[in-house]
Each structure stands twice: as C-alpha cells, then as structure tokens.
C-alpha positions in Angstrom: 0.0 0.0 0.0 1.1 3.5 -0.6 0.5 7.2 -0.3 0.0 9.6 -3.2 0.0 13.4 -3.7 0.4 15.9 -6.4 -0.8 19.1 -8.1 -1.5 20.7 -11.4 -0.9 24.4 -12.1 -3.3 26.0 -14.5 -1.7 29.5 -14.8 1.3 28.2 -16.8 3.7 28.1 -14.0 6.1 25.1 -13.9 5.6 22.7 -11.0 8.0 23.0 -8.1 9.9 19.8 -7.5 10.7 20.7 -3.9 6.9 21.2 -3.2 6.0 17.7 -4.2 8.7 16.3 -2.0 7.4 18.3 0.9 3.8 17.1 0.2 4.8 13.4 0.3 6.9 13.7 3.4 3.9 13.8 5.9 2.5 10.5 4.4 5.7 8.5 4.7 3.9 6.1 7.1 1.8 5.0 4.1 4.9 4.1 2.2 8.1 3.7 4.1 10.0 1.7 1.5 10.7 4.4 -1.0 9.6 7.7 -2.6 9.3 9.0 -6.2 8.2 12.0 -8.1 7.4 13.0 -11.7 7.6 16.7 -12.5 7.0 18.0 -16.0 5.7 21.4 -17.0 2.6 22.3 -14.8 2.2 18.8 -13.3 3.8 17.1 -10.3 3.0 13.5 -9.2 4.4 12.2 -5.9 4.5 8.7 -4.4 5.4 7.0 -1.1 5.8 3.2 -1.5 5.0 0.2 0.7 6.4 -2.6 -1.5 4.0 -5.5 -1.8 4.3 -6.8 -5.4 7.7 -6.8 -7.2 9.5 -4.9 -4.5 12.6 -4.4 -6.6 11.0 -2.9 -9.7 7.7 -1.4 -8.8 8.8 2.2 -8.1 6.3 5.0 -8.9 5.2 7.2 -10.5 5.2 4.8 -13.4 4.8 5.6 -17.2 3.8 3.9 -20.4 6.4 3.0 -23.0 6.9 6.5 -24.5 6.5 8.5 -21.2 3.3 10.3 -22.3 1.0 8.7 -19.6 2.1 8.7 -15.9 0.3 7.3 -12.8 0.7 7.5 -9.1 -1.4 4.9 -7.4 -2.3 3.6 -3.9 -3.9 0.2 -3.9 -4.0 -3.4 -5.2 -5.6 -4.8 -8.3 -6.9 -8.3 -7.8 -7.7 -8.9 -11.5 -4.4 -7.7 -12.7 -3.0 -11.0 -13.9 -6.0 -11.3 -16.3 -5.6 -7.7 -17.4 -2.0 -8.2 -18.1 -2.6 -11.2 -20.3 -5.1 -9.2 -22.4 -2.9 -6.2 -22.6 0.2 -8.2 -23.6 -1.9 -9.9 -26.3 -2.7 -6.3 -27.6 1.1 -5.7 -27.9 1.9 -3.9 -24.7 5.3 -4.8 -23.2 5.8 -4.9 -19.5 9.0 -3.9 -17.6 7.8 -5.1 -14.1 5.5 -7.6 -12.4 3.8 -4.7 -10.5 0.1 -4.2 -11.0 0.6 -0.4 -11.4 2.0 -0.9 -14.9 -1.4 -2.3 -16.1 -3.1 0.9 -15.3 -1.2 3.0 -17.9 -1.6 0.3 -20.5 -5.3 -0.1 -19.8 -5.8 3.6 -20.0 -4.1 3.7 -23.4 -6.7 1.2 -24.6 -9.8 2.4 -22.9 -9.4 6.1 -21.9 -10.8 7.5 -18.7 -13.3 4.8 -18.2 -10.6 2.2 -17.8 -11.4 2.3 -14.1 -14.6 0.4 -14.7 -12.6 -2.8 -15.4 -10.6 -2.6 -12.2 -11.3 -5.1 -9.4 -9.4 -3.8 -6.4 -8.9 -1.1 -3.8 -7.3 2.0 -5.1 -6.9 5.8 -5.3 -5.0 7.0 -8.3 -4.0 10.0 -10.3 -3.1 9.7 -14.0 -1.6 12.3 -16.2 -2.1 12.2 -19.9 0.5 14.6 -21.4 -0.9 14.5 -24.9 -4.4 15.4 -23.8 -3.2 17.7 -21.0 -5.6 15.8 -18.7 -5.3 14.8 -15.1 -7.6 12.0 -13.9 -8.4 11.2 -10.3 -10.2 8.0 -9.4 -11.3 6.1 -6.3 -12.3 2.4 -6.1 -16.0 1.3 -6.1 -16.5 0.9 -2.4 -14.1 3.6 -1.1 -11.4 1.4 0.4 -8.7 3.9 -0.3 -9.0 7.7 0.4 -8.4 10.5 -2.0 -8.8 14.3 -1.2 -8.6 17.2 -3.6 -8.8 21.0 -3.6 -9.1 23.6 -6.3 -6.7 26.5 -5.8 -7.5 30.2 -6.2 -5.6 30.2 -9.5 -7.6 27.4 -11.0 -5.1 24.6 -10.2 -5.8 21.3 -8.5 -4.1 19.7 -5.5 -4.7 16.1 -4.3 -3.4 13.5 -1.9 -4.2 10.4 0.1 -4.6 12.4 3.3 -5.3 16.1 4.0 -1.9 16.5 5.7 -0.4 16.2 2.2 -2.6 18.9 0.7 -2.1 21.2 3.7 1.6 21.6 2.8 0.6 23.3 -0.5 0.7 27.1 0.0 -2.7 27.6 -1.8 -4.6 25.2 0.5 -5.8 27.0 3.6 -5.7 25.3 7.1 -9.2 26.5 8.0 -12.1 24.7 9.6 -15.2 24.3 7.5 -18.2 25.0 9.8 -20.6 22.9 7.8 -18.1 20.1 7.9 -18.0 20.4 11.7 -21.8 20.1 11.8 -21.7 17.0 9.7 -19.0 15.5 11.9 -20.9 16.1 15.0 -24.0 14.3 13.5 -22.3 11.4 11.7 -19.1 11.0 13.9 -17.2 11.4 10.6 -17.5 13.7 7.6 -19.2 12.0 4.7 -17.9 12.4 1.1 -17.8 14.6 -0.9 -17.3 16.9 2.1 -14.4 17.3 4.5 -13.6 19.2 7.7 -11.2 21.5 5.8 -12.5 24.6 4.0 -12.2 24.2 0.2 -11.1 20.6 0.4 -13.2 17.6 -0.8 -13.2 13.9 -0.7 -13.6 12.1 -4.0 -16.6 9.8 -3.4 -16.3 6.0 -3.7 -16.9 4.8 -7.3 -16.2 8.2 -8.8 -13.6 9.8 -11.1 -12.7 13.4 -11.8 -11.3 14.6 -15.1 -9.3 17.9 -14.8 -8.2 19.4 -18.2 -5.8 22.2 -18.8 -7.8 23.0 -22.0 -11.5 23.9 -22.5 -13.9 22.7 -21.2 -11.6 22.8 -18.3 -12.6 21.0 -15.1 -15.6 18.7 -14.7 -17.5 17.6 -11.6 -16.8 14.2 -10.3 -18.9 11.5 -12.0 -19.9 8.1 -10.9 -18.4 5.4 -13.0 -20.0 2.4 -11.2 -23.6 1.8 -10.2 -24.5 -1.2 -8.1 -27.0 -3.5 -9.7 -30.4 -3.7 -8.1 -31.7 -7.0 -6.7 -33.5 -9.4 -9.1 -37.0 -10.4 -8.3 -37.7 -13.4 -6.1 -39.1 -15.2 -9.2 -35.8 -14.7 -11.1 -33.5 -15.4 -8.2 -31.5 -18.6 -7.5 -32.9 -20.9 -4.9 -31.4 -19.9 -1.5 -29.3 -23.1 -1.1 -27.9 -22.7 -4.5 -27.2 -19.0 -3.9 -25.3 -19.8 -0.7 -23.1 -22.4 -2.5 -22.4 -19.9 -5.3 -21.7 -17.2 -2.7 -19.0 -19.5 -1.0 -17.5 -20.3 -4.4 -17.2 -16.6 -5.3 -16.0 -15.7 -1.8 -13.3 -18.4 -1.9 -12.1 -17.1 -5.3 -12.1 -13.5 -3.9 -10.0 -14.6 -0.9 -7.6 -16.4 -3.3 -7.2 -13.2 -5.3 -6.6 -11.1 -2.2 -3.8 -13.5 -1.0 -1.5 -12.4 -3.9 1.6 -10.9 -2.3 5.4 -11.0 -2.4 5.6 -10.3 1.4 4.3 -12.1 4.5 0.5 -12.2 4.9 -1.8 -12.8 7.8 -5.5 -12.7 8.8 -7.2 -10.6 11.4 -9.3 -12.9 13.6 -11.8 -11.3 16.0 -14.0 -14.3 16.6 -16.9 -12.8 14.8 -18.4 -14.5 11.7 -16.9 -12.1 9.2 -13.2 -12.5 10.0 -13.7 -16.2 10.9 -15.2 -16.8 7.4 -12.1 -15.1 5.8 -9.8 -17.4 7.8 -11.9 -20.5 6.9 -11.6 -19.6 3.2 -7.9 -19.2 3.5 -7.8 -22.6 5.2 -9.5 -24.0 2.0 -6.6 -22.7 -0.1 -3.5 -23.5 1.9 -2.5 -25.7 4.9 -4.1 -24.2 8.0 -0.9 -24.5 10.0 0.7 -22.0 7.6 -1.9 -19.3 8.2 -0.9 -16.7 10.7 -4.0 -15.3 12.5 -3.9 -12.3 14.8 -6.2 -11.2 17.6 -6.0 -8.9 20.6 -7.8 -9.0 24.0 -8.4 -6.6 26.8 -8.0 -6.9 30.6 -11.6 -5.8 30.9 -13.6 -9.1 30.5 -16.8 -7.5 29.3 -15.0 -6.2 26.2 -12.6 -9.1 25.6 -13.5 -11.4 22.7 -10.1 -13.2 22.4 -11.6 -16.5 23.6 -13.9 -16.6 20.5 -10.9 -15.9 18.2 -9.0 -18.7 20.0 -11.9 -21.1 19.5 -11.9 -20.4 15.7 -8.2 -20.7 15.5 -8.3 -24.1 17.2 -11.1 -25.3 15.0 -9.3 -24.3 11.8 -5.8 -25.2 13.1 -4.1 -21.8 12.3 -0.9 -20.5 13.6 -2.6 -18.1 16.1 -1.0 -15.0 17.7 -2.7 -13.1 20.5 -1.9 -10.2 22.8 -3.8 -8.7 25.7 -3.8 -4.9 26.3 -4.5 -2.9 29.3 -6.6 0.3 29.7 -3.4 2.3 29.8 -2.3 1.0 26.4 -5.4 2.4 24.8 -5.4 5.7 26.7 -1.8 6.3 25.8 -2.7 6.1 22.1 -5.1 9.0 22.2 -2.7 11.9 21.5 -1.0 9.9 18.8 -4.2 9.2 17.0 -4.9 12.9 16.4 -1.7 13.0 14.3 -2.8 10.3 11.9 -6.4 11.6 11.7 -6.3 14.9 9.9 -10.1 14.9 10.1 -11.9 14.4 13.5 -13.2 10.8 13.9 -15.6 9.7 16.5 -15.5 5.9 16.2 -13.6 4.7 19.3 -12.9 1.3 17.7 -10.0 2.9 15.8 -7.9 2.5 18.9 -8.1 -1.4 19.2 -7.9 -1.6 15.4 -4.6 0.2 15.5 -3.3 -2.0 18.4 -4.2 -5.0 16.3 -2.5 -3.6 13.3 0.6 -2.7 15.2 0.7 -6.2 16.7 0.3 -7.9 13.3 2.8 -5.6 11.6 5.5 -7.1 13.8 5.3 -10.3 11.7 3.5 -9.5 8.4 3.1 -6.7 5.9 -0.4 -7.6 4.6 -3.5 -8.8 6.5 -6.9 -9.9 5.3 -9.9 -8.6 7.3 -13.7 -9.1 7.4 -14.8 -5.5 6.6 -17.8 -5.0 4.3 -19.9 -8.0 5.2 -22.2 -6.1 7.5 -23.0 -3.4 4.9 -23.5 -5.9 2.1 -25.4 -8.6 4.0 -27.3 -6.6 6.7 -25.3 -7.6 9.7 -25.8 -4.6 12.0 -28.5 -4.7 14.7 -29.8 -1.5 13.2 -31.4 -3.5 10.4 -33.4 -5.4 13.0 -34.2 -2.1 14.7 -35.5 -0.8 11.4 -38.0 -3.7 11.2 -39.1 -3.1 14.8 -39.4 0.6 14.2 -42.0 0.0 11.5 -44.1 -1.9 14.0 -43.5 0.7 16.7 -44.7 3.5 14.3 -48.1 1.7 14.0 -48.6 2.0 17.8 -50.8 4.9 18.8 -48.7 8.0 19.8 -50.0 8.1 23.5 -48.7 4.5 24.0 -45.4 5.4 22.3 -45.0 8.3 24.7 -45.7 6.0 27.7 -43.1 3.5 26.4 -40.6 6.4 26.0 -41.2 7.6 29.5 -40.8 4.1 30.9 -37.5 3.5 29.1 -36.3 6.9 30.1 -36.6 5.9 33.8 -34.4 2.8 33.4 -31.2 3.1 35.4 -28.1 3.8 33.4 -25.7 0.9 32.9 -22.4 1.9 31.4 -21.6 -1.7 30.4 -20.9 -2.7 26.8 -24.2 -2.1 24.8 -26.3 -2.5 27.9 -30.1 -3.1 27.7 -30.9 0.5 28.7 -28.5 1.9 26.2 -30.0 -0.2 23.4 -33.6 0.7 24.3 -32.8 4.4 24.6 -30.8 4.5 21.5 -33.6 2.7 19.6 -36.1 5.4 20.7 -33.9 8.1 19.3 -34.8 7.0 15.8 -37.8 4.8 16.1 -40.3 7.4 15.0 -38.2 8.9 12.2 -38.1 8.0 8.5 -35.8 5.0 7.9 -32.7 6.9 6.7 -32.9 9.4 9.5 -33.5 6.6 12.1 -30.2 4.9 11.1 -28.3 8.2 11.4 -29.8 8.7 14.9 -28.9 5.1 15.9 -25.3 5.2 14.8 -24.5 8.9 14.9 -24.1 11.4 17.8 -26.1 14.6 17.6 -29.5 15.1 16.1 -30.5 18.3 14.3 -32.1 19.8 17.4 -29.2 18.8 19.5 -26.8 20.5 17.0 -28.8 23.7 17.4 -28.2 23.6 21.2 -24.6 22.7 20.8 -23.2 25.0 18.1 -22.4 28.6 18.7 -23.0 29.5 15.0 -25.6 27.4 13.2 -24.4 25.7 10.0 -25.6 26.9 6.6 -26.9 23.4 5.9 -29.5 21.2 7.6 -27.5 18.0 8.1 -30.6 15.7 8.5 -32.4 17.1 5.4 -29.2 16.6 3.5 -29.0 13.0 4.7 -32.5 12.3 3.7 -31.9 13.7 0.2 -28.8 11.6 -0.2 -30.7 8.5 0.8 -33.6 9.2 -1.6 -31.2 9.4 -4.6 -29.3 6.1 -4.0 -31.7 3.3 -5.0 -35.1 4.8 -5.9 -37.7 2.1 -6.3 -35.8 -0.5 -4.5 -37.1 -2.4 -1.4 -36.5 -0.8 2.0 -33.7 -3.1 3.0 -31.8 -2.5 -0.2 -32.2 1.3 0.2 -30.8 1.1 3.8 -27.9 -1.1 2.7 -27.0 1.4 -0.1 -27.1 4.2 2.4 -24.6 2.4 4.6 -22.5 1.6 1.5 -22.5 5.2 0.5 -21.7 6.7 3.9 -20.8 4.5 6.9 -18.7 1.9 5.1 -16.3 4.2 3.1 -16.1 7.1 5.6 -16.2 5.3 8.9 -15.3 1.6 8.7 -12.8 1.7 5.8 -11.4 5.1 6.9 -10.8 3.6 10.3 -9.0 0.5 8.9 -7.0 2.6 6.4 -5.7 5.1 9.0 -5.2 2.7 11.9 -3.3 0.2 9.7 -1.4 2.6 7.5 -0.2 4.5 10.6 1.9 1.3 11.2 2.6 0.6 7.5 0.4 -2.4 7.3 -1.8 -3.1 4.3 -5.3 -4.5 5.1 -7.4 -6.1 2.4 -11.2 -6.8 2.4 -12.2 -9.9 0.4 -15.9 -9.2 1.0 -15.5 -6.1 -1.1 -14.1 -7.9 -4.1 -15.9 -6.5 -7.2 -17.1 -9.9 -8.6 -18.5 -10.9 -5.2 -20.1 -7.5 -4.6 -21.9 -7.6 -8.0 -23.3 -11.0 -7.1 -24.4 -10.0 -3.6 -26.0 -6.7 -4.7 -28.2 -8.6 -7.2 -29.6 -11.0 -4.6 -33.1 -10.5 -3.2 -33.3 -8.8 0.2 -34.5 -12.0 1.8 -31.2 -13.8 1.1 -29.5 -11.1 3.2 -31.9 -10.5 6.1 -35.0 -12.5 7.1 -37.0 -12.9 10.3 -34.5 -11.1 12.5 -31.5 -12.8 11.0 -28.9 -10.7 9.2 -26.1 -12.1 7.1 -28.3 -15.1 6.3 -26.5 -16.1 3.2 -23.0 -16.0 4.8 -24.2 -18.0 7.8 -25.6 -20.7 5.5 -22.4 -20.7 3.5 -20.1 -21.3 6.5 -22.4 -23.5 8.6 -20.2 -26.6 8.2 -16.9 -24.7 8.3 -17.0 -22.8 11.6 -18.0 -23.7 15.2 -21.8 -23.4 15.9 -21.1 -21.0 18.7 -19.6 -18.5 16.3 -22.6 -18.6 14.0 -25.0 -18.0 16.9 -23.1 -15.1 18.5 -24.8 -11.7 18.4 -23.1 -8.9 16.6 -20.5 -7.3 18.9 -18.5 -4.3 17.8 -14.7 -4.1 18.1 -14.8 -1.4 20.8 -13.6 -0.2 24.1 -15.6 0.6 27.3 -16.0 4.2 26.5 -19.0 4.9 28.9 -17.1 3.6 31.9 -13.7 5.1 30.9 -15.2 8.6 30.6 -16.0 8.3 34.3 -12.7 6.6 35.1 -9.3 6.7 33.3 -10.5 9.3 30.8 -12.2 11.6 33.3 -9.2 14.0 33.5 -9.0 14.2 29.7 -12.7 14.9 29.6 -12.4 17.8 32.1 -9.4 19.3 30.3 -10.6 19.1 26.7 -14.2 20.1 27.4 -13.4 22.8 30.0 -15.8 25.8 29.6 -13.0 28.3 29.3 -11.4 26.4 26.5 -14.7 26.1 24.6 -15.4 29.8 25.1 -12.0 30.7 23.5 -12.7 28.4 20.5 -16.1 29.9 19.9 -17.4 26.7 18.3 -19.4 24.9 21.0 -21.7 26.2 23.7 -20.0 25.5 27.1 -23.3 25.2 29.0 -24.5 22.5 26.7 -21.3 20.5 26.9 -21.1 20.9 30.7 -24.6 19.5 31.0 -23.7 16.4 29.0 -20.7 15.8 31.2 -22.6 16.3 34.4 -25.4 14.0 33.4 -23.0 11.3 32.3 -21.1 11.5 35.5 -24.2 11.4 37.7 -25.5 8.4 35.8 -28.6 10.3 34.8 -27.9 9.8 31.1 -25.5 7.7 29.1 -23.8 10.2 26.8 -20.9 8.0 25.7 -21.3 8.7 22.0 -21.7 12.5 22.0 -19.0 12.9 24.7 -16.5 10.7 22.8 -17.3 12.6 19.6 -16.5 15.9 21.4 -13.3 14.6 23.0 -12.1 13.3 19.7 -12.9 16.7 18.1 -10.9 18.5 20.8 -7.9 16.2 20.4 -8.0 16.9 16.6 -8.2 20.6 17.2 -5.2 20.5 19.6 -3.1 18.9 16.9 -4.2 20.6 13.8 -5.6 24.0 14.7 -4.3 24.7 18.2 -6.3 25.6 21.3 -7.5 29.0 20.2 
C-alpha cells in the first residue's frame, strides 16, 4: 500500500519539485519503502511506496512506453493477472511484475473509463501529457482515500490524506463550519465533504477529469452503479445461492492473497473475519496461516476466547496479545496525528493496536470488513424492522413507552439493555434513513442547534434524507438502507478507520468481502437472502455453517470497541475535564460551554448515558489541539 500526492498548475507556472517532495513527506507512514516524483511542466505527481508486489522494480510514479502517460497509485488490483494477459496480447510490453503498470496500458486502450474494469482497492492520479488531462479515481467501495482541492488560480491539489494537501501554499488550514456540523452528526465527515475549508473527498466509485484545455474541469462523476436485486421469481434458490456465494468468496480470498511479502489474517472471533480465515484454510494448509487477535484486561470487552476457538477449530498459527486500559489511553494523543479529520469511532484504537501487533510479523492482512454493509449484519437492520411496527402503535402509547424506558437506570456496560432501548427510541419514530443516522451517529438536528455557537448553513438531517432518496429509488426498504450504509458509513467510517489505523503502522489490510465480482453477485440477490426474520447475514451463515463452530454462528453482533462509557468516568475523566473545559470552549467559539457541561454532568451522575456524544466531542478536541491549536 502507498501514499500519493500531487498538483496541477493552471496558470502556466512550472511545477515546483521541492513542493511535491514536501507534500509526500507527511505521508511517509503510508509508504516507508521508497519515494518517487514525476515533475514536468505544470504537473507534479508524488508517491510513497509500501512494497508488496515486485519490491525491486515497482517504483512509482510509473509511465507507459513513451512516457506520455504517468500514474501514481495507492492500492492493489486483484484482477491484474487477467488484465496483463489481455494487454500483452494487444502488444503492450511490461517492464515489471507490479500491478501499477497495467493501469497505464489499460488507460491507453480504454481512456478515462478504464477504471470500470478494475477489481481492487485504489486511489490514483493519472496524467495524460498529450491530452493535458489529469484523472483522479477512487475504487468502487471507497477502500482507499483521495482528497482534492481547487486553488485560487484554478489549479488542483490532491493527496491520500489532508496532511499532504495542507503543505501546499494555496490550500488553507481553516475549519469548515458545515463540515463540523456533519462530523458532530455522523461522527465522521461524509464524502464529498471534508472538515477543511475548500477541500473535498472524491466519493467512492467516482472519477474526476481535470483538463488544462477547455472545457476545463468537470464535476466528479460516478463510473460504477451497483446492480439492483433481481425479483424473487428470477433469483436462484437460496441453497444454490449460498453455495455460489461461497465459491465466489473463496475465489475472492484467493485473489486477495497475492503478495510477495508475508501475509496474515485478522481474527476477531466474529463470523466475518472467521469466514475469511476459513476460506484461506480452504486454499492452503491451516498451520501455515498466521491469524492475529487482541484482547483486553476488561472481560466485558474481551473477545479473544472466541478468536481462540476459531483458530483451534481451523488449526491456524494463532497469535494473540492482551492490552490494558493504559495502552489504549496512551494512544489518544498519537491518534490525532494520523487523523487529519476528526473521527468519533472509538474502535479505531483497538484496530490500531491489532494492526501494530500484526505488523511485527507480516506486511499484509486480510480482514472481514464490508460484510455487515452488504449482508445486513448490523443490529440497526433489526431495529428498522421493529421501528416500522413501533410507528403503528398509537402516539400516546409510544409516549408511555418512551417515559418508561427513560426511567431505566443507566448501565455503562458494553451495549447494555438500557443503552440499546434508549438508542432505539432516538430514531424509532423517524423515516428510515434518519433513524439509522440517529442510531449510529451522535447529535440530532435539534441537539446541534443547542450545541453549536453558530448554526451551519446546511440542515444535516435534510441533506442526509436527500442523499438516501437518490441512491436506490424504487428498491425495497432493506436495499435502500444497505445502499445508504455503503455510501456513507462503510467508506467514511469503517474503511477510513481501517485505512488510517493500519497505515499508521505501515500495514496493508485487504477486504475480500469487497471484491468486485463478489459485490456484484451479492448486490443482485433478493433482500430476503441477506436478512429474514430477524437474522442478518443469512447467506453468509448458511455458506459457512459446516466450516465454523456453531457457537460462532450464533453469536450476536458485537463491535470491536472499548468501554467508552465507563472510561469517561474513570481513566479518561481527566481528559474529559481538560478538553471540554468551559474556558477552553469559550476561547474556541465553536461549541456552547453550557450544553457540553450539562452532557458531562449528566453522564457522571448516571442520569444519562452520553458515551457517544462525549466521545465525539473529546475526539474533536484532540484533533483541534493537533491541527488548529487551542484558540
């Protein structure tokens, strides 16, 4: 895996070589094995390399035979061997075994839409000197990040992470107030927006063409549309579909294993990562598979025994480490350095600890990310079904239920009953897309009004509803909800978390569930194959029923988290007081101190469980400290 950066001047000025070197320096963690740059006329492409395929010859930026097409690329192409055969048959001559080289040759054959044929995770920038055209592209599901900004003089700056763009003198280091409102609602900033003024994320499955000649720049366009489910009458019988799913999944895992460096498997003890390990065990001797898991000294949050059970069942070479509360707390200041956008998902901390542990032995790991968003694995999909029934209950009775739940004593345990019921009621009476945002996000629209000193210029919840309505019009409700997760939560929370947490330690993590061929198959399946009668991931569970222990199949979904609610009243209480101090908030002028103080007091007194909003606010303050300063 790698880091990329670059810029294109539109005013005729020659690109500054020293500037591209300075832009790639902050993302060295993404590629510690080497650096490279291409500078010609107004364009500069930069690269930091983590060598995975053909370590000796795969340096970037890389060009075609005559040096008229150049690419800098972060990712892996899983269908590259097939692309190479086809391109060689068309007369292209390869100098390396690196997948990057196929990009320039495929572009020569297909033009900008060459990205449609790529099965992989990637963010890339391609310069066509003859057409004076720069192309930016991001993979279908958004596994790899790509940020860009237009300069005041009409140029373009881009990079894998904002920290690379912020080096450029024409990219301001200024907070975007609307981005702040979106973060406080979602716990991340959804594409195409960012927390930085004037900076955008290229959305998943999009490309941007930026020409030096008229018609100049164009808005990003979607190059891939997920297929809609077929009708039940046209669908495969469920048992046949589950067999085909396993066959495609096994092939996807086989493609994702391609590497010239040591490879391992993340193993949490949940069905997703366990299924990946089981598929690898179908492809090679189990004893040669290195699996990695971590545990915590807090037994209510420790899942290591489940990972151990899967490893014993499969016979893998299992590696495990237990961490203490202090190990996680000590990470917090460091995290703000990798995260040049605020990020409110606390599971980034154990994800980084796991990545750091695995990196001591391997350079690449396979993970189970994407299964929940493709196959309806989150409890929120069950909540959506329950909410439809709840909305049919007369309002007076709903009010009585709400009052009764509100009187339940607060339990700061891991996803306690009172937390689940109260969280459910936050969204139970709302339209489906808004309900999901309330369940997994932090601040509602009315809560934002009470929290922010200056109201944003956008209505975050209305914007969210409009986004959802445009994704899969006419599809069944479950498919619409899944597409919303695939458009927001998957790329900008789950995959961002994994990318930043792993790349901070120079580990590449691959997600076989997001293989293009497998995704196309799953997207076209009827909703009932994914979720039925309270059971999510129905297809996956059927496919692995004879491959994993029954206890793993029956386990409820449990996130890879830390005991945030308790820690905020314990080892993190000092951090909470310091970062959310009223005087500090008044100086910043962003958040109302009285609102924040009320949240802290209620959480401490056990009157309310504010674990999500308080963690979102603490994470914001840590980010502000690192990137903006306490002002």
